[in-house]
N, C-alpha and C positions, 0 to 999 in steps of 0.2 A: 777848351780843348777836350776832345772826346776821351772818355775813360771806359774801361771794360769792367763788367761784372762777371765774376767767375763762379763756376759751380763749387760750392763749399766742400771741404773734406767731411765725409759723413761716417767716419769710422775706418778702422784698419782693413776690414774685409770688403768695403765698398769701393770698387774701382771705376765703375761707370754708372750712369743713370739714364733714364729715358725722359725726354721732354714730353709731358702729358698735355700741357696747355700753357699758353701765355695769357696772363690777366691784363697785360697792357698792350697797346698798339703803338706804332710809330707816331711820334708827336705828343704822346701822353707825358705828363709830368710824373715824376716818381721821387719819393723821399727815402732817405736811408732807413732801412728796416721795413719798408713797405713791400708787400708781396708782389713779385713780378710774374710768378707762374707756379706751376705744380710739377714736381719731379717724382719719378717712380724708381725705387731701388728694389733689390731683392727682398727687402724687409717690409717696406711700406710705401705709401704715397705721402708726400709732404709739400708744404708751400716753400717757395724759394724767395728769400728776401733780398732786396737790393742793398749793396754796400756803397752805392753812390747816389747822390741827389742831382736832379736835373731833368732833362727831357730825353725820352727814349729815341735814339737815332736809328737803331736797327737791331736785328737779331742775327746772331752768327750760327744759329742751329735751328732748324725747323721743328715743328711739332712732330712727334713720333720718332725722332732721331735719337740715337744713343751717343752720349758724349762722356768723355773721361772727366773724373773729378779734377778740379782746379783748372778746367778749360774755360776760356772766355766765351760767353754765350750772348751777352747783351752789350750794346754800345750806348752809353749815356753821355750827353753833352749839354750845351747851352741852347736856349731857344733860337731858332733860325740857323743853327750851325749845321753844316752838311757833313755827312759821314766821311771820314778820311778815305782817300783813294788808296787802294792797295798798291804796294810797291812791286809786288810780283805775284804770280799765281799762287805760290806757296803761302805767302802771307795772307792772301785773301781766302784761303781754304778754311772752312770752319772745322772745329774739333769734333766732327761727326764720325762716329764709328760705323753706324749703319743707317745712312740717310734714307728718308722716305720721301716720295714725291710730294711737292708742295705747290700751291698756286704761284704763278709767276708774279713777281713784284718789280716795278720799274727800278732800275739802278739808282735813279736820283733820289729815291725815297727809302731805300733799304740796301744794306750790303748783300742781301740774298738776291742773286741774279737769276732770271728765268727766261726761257725762250718764249716770245710772244707770237701770236698769230699762227701757231702751229709750226713755226720755224725751229730748226734744231739749234740749241744754244751751246756753242763751242767757242773757246777762245781762239783768236787768230793764230797764236803759236801752236795750239793743238791741231788746227786745220793744216798748217804748213807741215808739221811733222807727220801727220797722217798721210799727206800726199807723198812725202819723201819715203815713208815706210810701206806704202801701198795698203794702208788700212782704211776701210770704209767708215767714215764718220757716222753714217746712218746706222751702222751696225752697233754703235755705242749708245744709241738713243735710250734714255732711261737708266743708263749705267754710270753717268758722270758722278764724280766725287767732289766736284767743286761746289761753291755756294749755290744753293737751290737746284742741285743736280747738274750744274754746268760741266761740260766735258772739258778737261784740262790735259796738260801735257802728259802727266803720269798715267792717265786713263788710256791714252793712245799707246804709250810704251808698253803698258801691261797687256793690252789687246794684241799688240804685235808679238810679244813674247809668247802669249798663249797660242796664237795662230802658227807661229814657227814651230812650237813643240807639237801641236796637233798635226801639222803638215809632215813633220818627221815621222810621227807615229803612223800616219796614213800611208806614207811611202813604204814603211817597213811591212805594213800589212798587205800591200798590194802583191798579188802573185805575179810571177814573171810574164804570164800570158796577158795580164792586164797592163803591166808597166812597160812592156817591150813594144817593138814595132808591130803594128797591126792590132794592138790592144786598145784600151780606152785612152782617149785623149782628154786629160783633165788638167785644169789649171791648179797650181799649188794652193791658192786660196779656196777653190772649190773642194779640194781634197780635205783641207783643214775643217771647213764647215761641215762636210759630210761626216767626218769622224766625230765632231762634237754633237751633231744632231742625230747620229745613228742612221744615216741614209745609205742604202745600198746603191753604189754607183752603177752597177750593171743594170739597174732598173730605171736609170735616168737618161732621158733623151737630150743630147747636146744641141744647143742652139748656136754655138759659136762656129767660127770658120772651120770647115772640114769636119763638122760634128763634134767639135771640142766642147766638153762640159764646162760651163761657166759657174761662177758663184751664184748667179741668179737662178740657174737651172736647179741647183741643189736646194736653194731656199724654197723654191716653188714645190719641190718634192718632199720637203720636210713636213711631216704631219704631227701636230701636237699629240702627245700621249695622254689619253683620257685617264682620269683618276680611277683607281680600283673601285669596282662596284661593291656596294655593301654585301657582307657575307650572309646577311639574313634580312628578311622583311622587317622594317621598322628601325634598322640600324641608322645611326647618324654620325657624322664627323664633327668633332668639336676642336677648334684650333687651340693649341697650347700657346697661350699668349698672356701678356700683362704680368701681373704679380705671380700667377701660377707658373708661367714660363721662367721667371727669375728665380723662384724657389726651386724649381726643378733643376735649373742649371747649377745653382749654388750647392745643392745637396748631391748632385751627380759628381761634381768636382770633389766634394768631400770623400765620397766613396772611392773614387779613383785614386786619390792621393794619400788618404789616411788609412793605415792598417787598423781597422776597427776590431776591438775585442769587447765582448759584453759579459758582465758578471751579474748573476741573479741571486737574491736572497729574500727571505720573508721576515717581516717585522710584526711583532705582537703589538697591536695598537690599543690594548686595554687601558693602560695608564694614560696614554695620550688622549684617548676619548674622555676619560674621567676629568683630566685637567681642562680640556676644552669646555665641557659641560659646566665646570665650576666657574670658569671665567666668562662664559657667554652672557649671563644676565647683567652683570655690572658693566661690562664693556659696551654691550649693546645699548644700555641706558645712558651711559656717559658720553659715548662717542658715536652712537648710531651706526655701528658696524659689527658684523658677525665674524668671529674667528672661525676659520675653516681648517680642516686637516692640512690643506695646502700651506697655510701660514706656518703651521708647526714644522712642516717639512722644509720650507724655505729657511726658517730660523735654525733648524738643525744643520742644514747644509752650510749656512753662514758660519756657524761654530766650527764645523769640520774643515771647511776650506782654510780657515785661519790656522788650524793645526796641521794641515796637509797642503802647503803652498804649491807643491808640484801639480796638484789637480787644478789649482786656481791660476791658470796660465794660458798664454798664447804661444803657438809655434808658427814660425815663418822661416822657411828655408832651413838654415843651420842654426837658427837662433830660437831660444826658449826664453820667454819673458814671464817672470813670476810677479804676481800682484799682491800688495798688502791688503787692499780693499776687495771685498767680495761683491761684485756687481752681477746679480743673478737674473738671467732672462727667463721669462715665463711664456711658453708657447701658447698662443691664442688662436684657435681655429676660426677661419672665415668661411667654412664650408667648402664648396667646390672651387672657390677663388684662391685657396691656399691658406697660409697662416702668417701671423705676425708675432714677433718675439719682443715685446716691451721689456725694458730692463729696470729692475729695482736696484737702485744704487746704495752702496754702503750698508749692505744687509747686516754685516757683523756688528754694527753699532746701533741697530734699531730694535725696538721692542715689538712684541706681537701685535699690539694695537696699531702701531704705525705701519707695520708690514701689511696688515689687513687693509688699511686705508689705501696704501699704495697699490695693492693688488686690484682692489675694486675699481679704483680710478683709472689705472692704466688699461685694464681689460675693457672697460666701457669705451674709452677713447680709441682703443685699438680697433674695436668692431665698427666704430664710426669713422675710422681712418682720420683721426684728429691728433695723431701723435707728432711731436716735434722730432727733429733728426737726432737730438741727443738722448731721446727716450727709447730709441731702438738701436743704439750703438754703444760700444764700450763694454758689452757683457763679457764676463770672465768665466762664466759657467751657466749652463742652461738646464731647466727642468721642464719636462713635457709630461702631462698627466692624461692618461687614457682610462683612468679608473672608472669614470662614469659609464663607460661602455662595457664593463665587465671583463676587461682584458687582464689576463693573469701574468703575462710576461711578453716582452717584445725587445727588439734591437733598435733603439733610437739612433739616428744618424747625427754625428757631431757637427755643429755649425762652425765652419772655419772663422777665425783661426784658433778657436778654443780647442782644448785637449780632452774635454769630457762633457758628457750630458747624462742626466739622471732621468730615467723613465719611471713614472709612478703608476702602479697598477691598482686594480680594484681591492677594496677591503671586503673580505668575505669571511663568514663564520666557518671556522675549520676545526676539526678535531685534532688536537695536538697533545703531546705528553707533557704534563705539568707535575713535577715531583713524583714521577713514576705512575701517574694516574691520567686516564683520558679526560680531556676537558675541551670545551668549545671556546675558542678565542677568535677575536676579529683580527685576521692576518692580512697583511698588505704586502704585495710583491714590489720590490725595487729592482730596476735593471739599469746598471751603470755601463755605458759604452765609453771606452777611452782610447786615445791614440797611442798605439804601442811604441811610436817613435819617441814620445815624451815620457811615457810611464811604463813600468813593468807591472806584472800582475800583482805582486805583493803590496806595493804602496797603494795601488788602486783598490785592492781588497781591504786594506787597512782603513782607507777613507770611508768605504761603504759600510764597514763594520762599525765605525764611529757614528755614522748617521743612524744606524740601527740602535746603537746603545743610547743615543740622545733621545730618540723617539720612545724607547721603552722605559727610560727614566727621565721623563720630560721636566721634572723639577730642575734639572741642570740647565734648561733653557731660560729659566727665570733668574738665574744667578747673575 
């Protein structure tokens, strides 16, 4: 009997994924835990393992489509078994959020249906309803939301609703001289199409009876709008797609929904640098890893988050969830392709050496796109470091559903007052952005001040 394999839950903030590719084809055998394909989230690309063993009978979502988590996407059964016939159009509709065109596949070999030989692929029920509502099935070509882009009942109903609304708008916009006797003679469908395509009906010659303007007349008059010309010589257009698009959507949502407030302060890194230099030789020799300033910052944040649980939290609607464990995400840049945020788990219980090992390993696999789903989810707090670029302060954007993110800035030699005398000290800027729905200024400032204190007296981190 056929079983379905679903998209796994990939963290609280991941609601949908893009199908990047399938590693298997129909008829291939698959074992439990074997990779079926590759998924893309707003955080990373990852392999998708099967939860069933058997033979692949079909795919319920095409490559490049977006599907919700926990949606069935693959059918697995026994050798020679045929895929189950759908009981209704709704049951046969894949969990596709934004389907992309895919090659047609014969219904006998895959649940994904497609029109062959250039013919339009629409269900019999969709065709019947289209005839009843006066909707042209051909106008829905390429817009079907059924399996493999098949046109189904709800596509026809949606098109009819849109045409009705457009026709109403067109009638309201027509002047009395055009709508009345002696004016233009236009079919309601032609009016609707003209409104949607931006066609001026006074410039259209009617081919219908008595000069009536038909839908085909309007379609012929519709001219595709050319893309805007480059503003200067050498300009080029780059599509916002893939991981870059997902990151953009995620952070845009954060800015819209979260009232961001950013606090800035400077940390004297004199003692932290001394401690790091003292620890470097022994740790590098015994564990083949170098302690970096980032490791000290992560350790300090782990301590501070344990003492300030309101910062170590998620917010969702009217609910605030506080966590005992500090799972800290470290933003890793992928250049123009975006960024990935691998998560170091249980920071509060790890020493500097282990934190350094985790950081090096996760960062390397992040750049190689080799992270597992549980390594980019579950973060309770995030650190993003722009210090290598000489940045003095910035306003980092909080990754949902977290309530805070720490921006780390450059360490620069700065003249400061020490015991009433000018002195040059290595000063580092910290920028904490927090969600004002979850935190007020005072507790956020107290957390940031504690991180500063721990870095300026780093012996506390070894206790």
